[in-house]
C-alpha positions in Angstrom: -32.8 71.1 -44.6 -29.1 70.8 -45.1 -28.7 72.0 -41.6 -31.1 69.4 -40.4 -29.2 66.8 -42.4 -26.0 68.0 -40.8 -27.6 67.8 -37.4 -28.9 64.4 -38.3 -25.5 63.3 -39.5 -23.8 64.9 -36.5 -26.3 63.3 -34.3 -25.8 60.0 -35.9 -22.0 60.4 -35.7 -22.3 61.4 -32.1 -24.5 58.4 -31.2 -22.2 56.1 -33.1 -19.3 57.5 -31.1 -21.0 57.0 -27.8 -21.9 53.4 -28.8 -18.3 52.7 -29.8 -17.1 54.1 -26.5 -19.5 52.0 -24.5 -18.5 49.0 -26.5 -14.8 49.7 -25.6 -15.7 50.0 -21.9 -17.6 46.7 -22.0 -14.7 45.0 -23.7 -12.2 46.5 -21.3 -14.2 45.5 -18.3 -14.6 42.0 -19.7 -10.9 41.9 -20.3 -10.1 43.1 -16.8 -12.6 40.6 -15.3 -11.0 37.7 -17.1 -7.5 38.8 -16.1 -8.6 39.2 -12.5 -10.2 35.7 -12.5 -7.0 34.1 -14.1 -4.9 35.9 -11.5 -7.1 34.5 -8.6 -6.9 31.1 -10.2 -3.1 31.4 -10.4 -3.0 32.5 -6.8 -5.1 29.6 -5.7 -2.9 27.2 -7.6 0.2 28.7 -6.2 -1.1 28.6 -2.6 -2.3 25.1 -3.0 1.2 24.1 -4.4 2.8 25.8 -1.4 0.5 24.0 1.0 1.4 20.6 -0.6 5.0 21.4 0.2 4.4 22.0 3.8 7.5 23.5 5.4 9.4 23.1 2.2 11.4 20.5 0.4 14.4 20.8 2.7 12.2 19.9 5.7 10.5 17.1 3.8 13.9 15.6 3.0 14.8 15.8 6.7 11.5 14.0 7.6 12.3 11.2 5.1 15.8 10.9 6.4 14.4 10.0 9.8 12.4 7.2 8.1 9.1 9.1 8.5 6.5 10.0 6.0 5.1 13.5 5.6 1.6 14.4 6.9 0.0 14.1 3.4 1.9 11.0 2.5 0.4 9.4 5.6 -3.1 10.4 4.8 -2.7 9.1 1.2 -1.5 5.7 2.5 -4.2 5.5 5.1 -7.2 6.3 2.9 -8.6 4.6 -0.2 -7.0 5.9 -3.4 -8.1 9.5 -4.3 -10.8 9.5 -1.6 -9.3 12.2 0.8 -11.0 15.6 0.7 -9.0 18.3 2.5 -10.5 21.1 4.5 -8.9 24.6 5.3 -6.0 24.1 3.0 -5.5 27.9 2.8 -5.8 28.6 6.6 -2.9 30.5 8.1 -1.9 31.3 11.7 -2.9 34.7 13.1 0.1 35.3 15.4 2.0 38.6 14.9 4.5 38.3 17.8 8.1 37.3 17.7 8.3 37.7 13.9 5.6 35.1 13.2 3.9 37.5 10.8 6.7 36.8 8.4 6.4 33.1 8.7 3.2 31.7 7.3 2.4 28.5 5.5 -0.9 27.7 3.8 -2.8 25.1 5.9 -0.5 25.9 8.9 0.8 22.8 10.7 -2.0 20.2 10.3 -3.7 18.5 7.4 -7.5 17.9 8.0 -10.4 16.4 6.1 -12.3 13.2 5.4 -11.7 10.2 3.3 -12.7 6.6 3.0 -11.0 3.5 4.5 -12.4 0.3 2.9 -15.2 2.4 1.5 -16.2 3.8 4.9 -16.2 7.5 5.8 -13.6 8.6 8.3 -12.4 12.0 9.4 -8.7 12.5 9.7 -6.2 15.1 11.0 -2.5 14.6 10.3 0.0 16.9 12.0 2.7 18.3 9.8 6.1 18.3 11.6 7.7 20.2 8.7 5.7 23.3 9.6 6.8 24.7 13.0 7.5 21.2 14.2 3.8 20.4 14.0 3.1 22.7 16.9 -0.4 23.5 17.8 -1.7 27.1 17.0 -5.1 28.4 17.5 -5.9 27.9 13.8 -4.4 24.3 14.0 -6.8 23.6 16.9 -9.8 25.1 15.0 -9.1 22.9 12.0 -9.1 19.8 14.2 -12.2 20.9 16.1 -14.0 21.4 12.8 -13.6 17.8 11.6 -14.4 16.5 15.1 -17.7 18.4 15.1 -18.5 17.1 11.6 -17.7 13.5 12.6 -20.1 13.8 15.5 -22.8 15.3 13.2 -22.7 12.5 10.7 -21.6 9.6 12.9 -18.1 8.7 11.7 -14.8 7.8 13.3 -12.0 10.3 13.9 -8.3 9.4 13.4 -5.5 11.6 14.6 -2.0 11.2 13.2 0.1 12.9 15.9 3.5 14.4 15.1 3.9 17.5 17.1 6.3 19.4 19.3 3.4 20.5 21.5 2.0 24.0 22.0 3.2 26.9 19.8 4.9 28.9 22.5 4.7 32.1 20.4 0.9 32.1 20.8 1.0 31.5 24.6 -2.5 31.1 26.1 -4.2 30.9 22.7 -2.5 27.6 22.0 -3.5 26.2 25.4 -7.1 27.2 24.7 -6.8 25.3 21.5 -5.9 22.1 23.4 -8.8 22.6 25.8 -11.2 22.9 22.8 -9.9 19.6 21.5 -10.1 17.9 24.9 -13.7 19.0 25.3 -14.6 17.4 21.9 -12.7 14.2 22.8 -14.8 13.9 25.9 -18.1 14.7 24.1 -17.2 12.2 21.3 -16.4 9.4 23.7 -18.8 6.5 23.3 -20.4 8.2 20.4 -17.9 7.8 17.6 -14.6 5.8 17.7 -11.6 7.9 18.3 -8.1 6.5 17.4 -4.7 8.2 17.9 -1.6 7.0 16.0 1.5 8.6 17.5 4.1 9.1 14.7 6.5 11.5 16.3 6.9 13.5 19.4 3.9 14.2 21.6 4.8 16.1 24.8 3.2 18.2 27.5 -0.5 19.0 27.1 -0.5 17.3 23.7 -0.5 13.8 25.4 -3.9 14.2 26.9 -5.9 14.2 23.7 -4.5 10.7 22.7 -5.1 9.6 26.3 -8.8 10.6 26.0 -9.3 8.6 22.8 -10.3 5.0 22.6 -7.1 3.5 21.2 -3.5 4.8 21.0 -1.0 3.2 18.8 2.7 4.1 18.4 5.6 3.7 15.9 8.7 2.1 17.2 11.9 4.2 17.6 10.3 7.4 16.3 7.3 8.3 18.4 7.3 9.5 22.0 4.7 10.3 24.7 5.6 12.1 27.9 4.4 14.9 30.1 7.9 16.4 30.5 11.1 15.6 28.5 14.3 14.2 29.8 15.9 17.6 30.4 13.1 18.6 32.8 13.2 15.2 34.5 16.9 15.5 35.1 16.5 19.0 36.5 13.7 18.0 38.9 14.5 14.5 39.9 18.2 14.2 38.9 17.3 11.1 36.9 19.2 10.5 33.6 16.7 9.0 31.1 16.5 9.0 27.3 13.5 9.9 25.3 13.0 6.2 24.4 13.2 5.1 28.0 11.0 7.9 29.2 8.2 7.7 26.7 9.0 5.5 23.8 6.9 2.8 22.2 8.4 -0.1 24.3 7.8 1.8 27.5 4.1 2.6 26.8 3.3 -0.9 25.4 5.0 -3.0 28.1 5.3 -0.9 31.3 2.7 2.0 31.4 -0.1 0.6 29.3 -0.7 4.0 27.7 -0.4 2.6 24.2 -2.4 -0.3 22.8 0.3 -1.5 20.3 3.3 -0.4 18.4 4.4 -1.0 14.8 7.7 -1.1 13.1 7.5 2.1 10.9 5.0 4.6 9.4 4.0 2.2 6.6 3.5 -0.8 8.8 1.5 1.3 11.3 -0.8 2.8 8.7 -1.5 -0.5 7.0 -2.3 -2.1 10.4 -4.5 0.9 11.2 -6.5 0.3 8.0 -7.0 -3.3 9.0 -8.0 -2.3 12.6 -10.7 0.2 11.3 -12.5 -2.7 9.5 -13.5 -4.1 12.9 -15.1 -0.9 14.2 -18.7 0.4 13.6 -19.1 4.0 12.4 -20.8 5.2 15.6 -22.8 4.0 18.5 -25.9 4.1 16.4 -24.6 1.4 14.0 -24.5 -2.3 14.5 -21.3 -4.3 14.7 -19.8 -4.6 11.2 -20.4 -7.8 9.2 -18.5 -8.9 6.1 -18.7 -11.8 3.9 -17.1 -15.0 5.4 -15.7 -17.9 3.6 -14.9 -19.8 6.8 -17.9 -22.2 7.6 -19.6 -21.1 10.7 -20.4 -24.7 11.7 -17.0 -26.2 11.3 -15.6 -28.3 14.2 -12.3 -27.5 15.7 -10.9 -30.9 16.8 -7.7 -29.3 18.2 -9.7 -27.8 21.0 -10.4 -31.3 22.5 -6.8 -31.6 23.6 -5.7 -28.0 24.0 -6.3 -28.0 27.8 -3.8 -30.2 29.6 -5.0 -33.0 31.8 -3.0 -31.6 34.7 -5.0 -28.6 35.9 -2.0 -26.7 37.0 -0.2 -27.0 33.6 -0.2 -24.0 31.4 -1.5 -23.6 27.8 -1.8 -20.8 25.3 -5.3 -19.3 25.2 -4.4 -17.8 21.8 -4.5 -21.3 20.4 -8.2 -21.5 21.5 -9.0 -18.0 20.2 -7.4 -18.5 16.8 -8.9 -21.9 16.4 -12.5 -20.5 16.9 -12.5 -17.2 15.1 -12.9 -16.7 11.4 -9.8 -17.8 9.5 -7.7 -17.7 12.7 -7.5 -13.9 12.3 -7.2 -12.1 15.6 -6.3 -8.4 16.0 -4.8 -8.4 19.5 -4.9 -5.2 21.6 -2.1 -4.5 24.1 -0.3 -7.9 23.4 2.8 -6.9 25.5 1.0 -5.4 28.5 -0.7 -7.4 31.3 -0.1 -10.6 29.3 -2.3 -12.6 31.8 -5.4 -11.4 30.0 -6.0 -11.3 26.2 -8.2 -8.6 24.5 -8.8 -7.9 20.9 -11.1 -8.0 17.9 -12.0 -10.9 15.6 -15.0 -12.1 13.5 -17.4 -14.9 13.9 -19.2 -15.8 10.8 -18.3 -12.4 9.4 -19.5 -10.4 12.4 -17.1 -8.3 14.5 -16.7 -9.5 18.1 -14.6 -8.4 21.1 -12.5 -11.2 22.6 -11.6 -11.3 26.3 -9.7 -14.3 27.7 -7.6 -15.3 30.6 -4.1 -16.4 29.6 -2.9 -19.4 31.6 0.5 -19.0 29.9 1.3 -15.9 32.0 0.9 -15.7 35.8 -1.5 -18.7 35.5 -4.1 -16.4 34.1 -4.6 -14.7 37.5 -6.4 -11.3 37.5 -4.3 -8.5 38.9 -4.4 -4.7 38.8 -3.1 -4.2 35.2 -5.2 -7.0 33.7 -8.3 -5.7 35.4 -7.9 -2.2 34.0 -6.9 -3.5 30.6 -9.9 -5.8 30.4 -12.4 -3.3 31.8 -11.7 -0.5 29.4 -11.9 -2.8 26.4 -15.2 -4.3 27.6 -16.7 -0.8 28.0 -15.6 0.2 24.5 -17.2 -2.9 23.0 -20.4 -2.2 24.9 -20.5 1.5 23.9 -20.3 0.5 20.3 -22.6 -2.6 20.2 -19.8 -5.1 19.6 -20.7 -8.5 21.1 -18.3 -9.9 23.7 -16.9 -13.5 23.6 -15.2 -14.3 26.9 -12.9 -17.3 27.4 -12.5 -18.1 31.1 -9.7 -19.9 32.8 -8.9 -18.0 35.9 -7.7 -19.2 39.3 -8.8 -15.9 40.9 -7.2 -12.6 41.8 -3.4 -12.5 42.4 -2.6 -12.4 46.1 0.2 -10.4 47.7 1.0 -7.1 49.4 2.0 -5.4 46.2 -1.5 -6.0 44.8 -3.3 -5.1 47.9 -1.3 -1.9 48.4 -1.7 -1.0 44.8 -5.5 -1.1 45.1 -6.4 -4.5 43.6 -9.8 -4.1 45.3 -10.9 -1.0 43.4 -9.1 -1.9 40.2 -10.5 -5.5 40.2 -13.9 -3.9 40.7 -13.5 -2.1 37.4 -13.6 -5.3 35.4 -16.5 -6.6 37.4 -18.3 -3.3 36.9 -17.7 -3.3 33.2 -19.2 -6.7 32.6 -22.1 -5.9 34.9 -22.8 -2.7 33.1 -22.5 -4.1 29.6 -25.7 -4.5 27.6 -24.0 -5.8 24.4 -24.7 -9.4 24.0 -22.2 -12.2 24.6 -20.8 -14.3 27.4 -18.8 -17.4 28.1 -17.7 -17.1 36.2 -18.2 -14.0 38.7 -16.0 -11.3 37.3 -15.6 -12.7 33.9 -19.0 -12.3 32.3 -20.9 -14.7 34.5 -24.6 -15.4 34.2 -25.2 -13.3 37.2 -23.6 -10.3 35.4 -26.1 -10.7 32.6 -23.9 -12.9 30.4 -26.3 -14.2 27.7 -25.0 -17.6 27.0 -22.5 -19.4 29.3 -20.9 -22.7 28.4 -18.3 -24.9 30.0 -16.1 -27.5 28.6 -15.8 -30.9 30.4 -12.5 -29.9 31.8 -13.9 -26.9 33.6 -13.7 -26.4 37.4 -16.2 -23.9 38.8 -15.4 -23.3 42.5 -14.6 -20.6 45.1 -11.0 -21.7 45.1 -8.7 -24.6 44.4 -9.0 -27.9 46.4 -5.6 -27.5 48.2 -6.3 -23.9 49.3 -9.9 -24.7 50.4 -9.0 -27.7 52.4 -6.1 -25.9 54.1 -8.6 -23.3 55.4 -11.5 -25.7 56.2 -9.2 -28.2 58.0 -6.4 -26.0 59.3 -4.0 -27.8 61.5 -4.9 -31.3 60.3 -2.0 -33.3 59.1 -3.6 -35.8 56.7 -5.8 -33.9 54.3 -5.0 -35.7 51.1 -8.3 -37.7 51.2 -10.2 -34.6 52.0 -8.7 -32.8 49.0 -9.6 -35.6 46.8 -13.2 -35.4 48.0 -13.3 -31.7 47.5 -11.9 -32.1 44.0 -14.6 -34.7 43.1 -17.3 -32.4 44.3 -16.2 -29.1 42.8 -13.5 -29.9 40.3 -15.9 -30.4 37.4 -18.6 -28.3 35.7 -21.6 -30.1 37.3 -22.1 -27.9 40.4 -22.6 -24.8 38.1 -24.6 -26.7 35.5 -27.1 -28.2 37.9 -27.9 -24.8 39.3 -28.4 -23.3 35.8 -25.3 -21.0 36.2 -24.1 -22.3 32.9 -26.4 -23.2 30.0 -24.6 -26.3 28.8 -21.5 -28.4 29.0 -20.2 -28.7 25.4 -17.6 -30.6 23.6 -14.7 -28.1 22.9 -14.7 -28.9 19.2 -18.3 -27.5 18.8 -17.5 -24.2 20.4 -17.3 -22.2 17.2 -20.6 -23.5 16.0 -22.4 -22.8 19.3 -21.0 -19.2 19.5 -21.9 -18.4 15.9 -25.5 -19.7 16.4 -25.8 -17.6 19.6 -24.5 -14.4 18.1 -26.9 -14.7 15.2 -29.8 -15.5 17.6 -28.9 -12.6 20.0 -28.4 -10.0 17.2 -31.9 -8.5 17.9 -31.5 -8.4 21.7 -32.8 -5.3 23.4 -31.6 -4.4 26.9 -31.1 -1.0 28.5 -29.8 0.2 31.9 -31.8 2.5 34.2 -31.5 6.2 33.3 -28.8 8.1 35.0 -26.7 11.1 34.2 -23.6 8.9 34.3 -22.3 6.0 36.4 -19.5 6.3 38.9 -17.1 3.6 37.9 -14.5 2.5 40.5 -11.3 4.4 40.0 
C-alpha cells in the first residue's frame, strides 16, 4: 500500500513535472512568436521609413536645390489630403550585375498607387529621381503596369509624373521590355480612360514615347526636357551645338513642336493646375461629361458680344473675348495656347457641364487653317468625342492658308484630319465645312448677323470669275450683297437660326441640355484609318 502510495505520488509528481514542462514550452513558444512578430513589425516600419526617404536625404536636398519636389511630395500636393494609397512600397529591383545587388531601395525608383482629386479616384505614378535618377527597371515598369491595369479595370484616369533618366542600362533588354509593356497599355487605354503626363524632369530616349501616347502632356519650365537624343549625341551626329533647353525644353515643345500641351512655372504651379484640369475630365469613356453646380445664370445675356466683331470684315478681333464671355464665370482652360495660335482649343463649362471649345482665332493669321492648327484641332476633337464631351465650335475662318510651304508640308492630308475628326464625332455639339458644319453632323448651327458663308471672299471670287476685266468693283459689291451675309446658308437650312450675339450663351446652354440624351453611333469597324 505504501508502495502504491509512493507510486501514486511518484506518478503524480511525474505528471506534474510533465505538465510544468509543457507549460514552459507553450510560454516559450508564445514569447518567441511575439518577439518574431515585433521583429517583423520593426522591419516593416524600418523598410517603410527607408522607402519614404527614397535615395536618401542628401539626394532629396539636391532635388530641392534644383527647385523640384520629391516624388512623394508631388503626389501629396496633387491628391486630396490623406487620400493616396501606395502600392508596392517594398518592391526592389532584381538586377545582380555591375554591383547592383548591393544598391537596393524599397519601392525602387517610382511611387505608384491611387488617390482622389476633388473626390474622384485617380491612379498615379511618380518617378523618383533620387533613386538611380528615376531610371526605369523591370520592377519599376511592373509597378506602373499594375496601376494602369487597375485603372482600366475600374474606369479611372491615369496620371504619370515623369522625372527619369531613361532606361536603367544595368538591366539592358529587361528595361527596354518594361517600356514596351507600358507602351502597350498606353495604346489599350487610349479612348478608354484619360491618360495625362506631367513632365517634371528629364525624359529622354524611349521614355518619351509613353507621354507621346497619352492624351495630354504638360511640362515644367526650366526643369523638364523631352528629347529622343541628348545634345551630345546631336553634336556627334549632326555637328549642331544645342542646349538641353533649346533641344527639348518646355518653350520648344509648347511653341515649336507641339509635343506638349502647356507648360507651368514650377512644380507647385504645375500640380495645382493639373488638379484644376482633372475637374473637366470624365472618369472613363463610360461616364458622361462632368457636371458641377453653377452659380452663373445659364440664361444671362452677353451684351459685349454684340460689338465684339468689327464692322470691317478684314479687321481682327480676339476670339478669346467671345469664349470667356459665353462660358461659365469666364473660366476657360486653354490647351496649347502658344502653338498654332490661329486656332483655340480647351475646356470650359456651360451651366456646369464640361464642354470642349474649338474656335478660329482671327487675331493670328486671320484665323486661317494651316497644317499645325488642323492637327491641333483634330486631336482635341477626337479626345472630346472619345470621352463624351460636347463640342462647342466658334467659326470665323477665311479658309486654308495658301502657299508652297503649306502644300509641300502636306496641308491636304493634315487639313483632312480636322475634317475627319468632326465628321467622325458622335458627341453632340456644333456651331461651316471643316469646322463642324451641319453636313458633318453638327447638331445645332447658328450664325450671327455679321456672318459670311461663302466659298471664298468677294475679291478672290470675282478675280477668278472675271479674270482680265479691269472694272470689277461693282461686281464685287454684288457678290458681297449676295453671299456676304448669313441668308444663303439659312434659307437652305444649313444653319438652324440667325441669332443675336448676346443670346449665344442661353441658346448653347439650352441645346446642351436638350441634346444630353442624344444617341448616335458609327458603323462597326475594327478601326478607322485617319489621314496621316
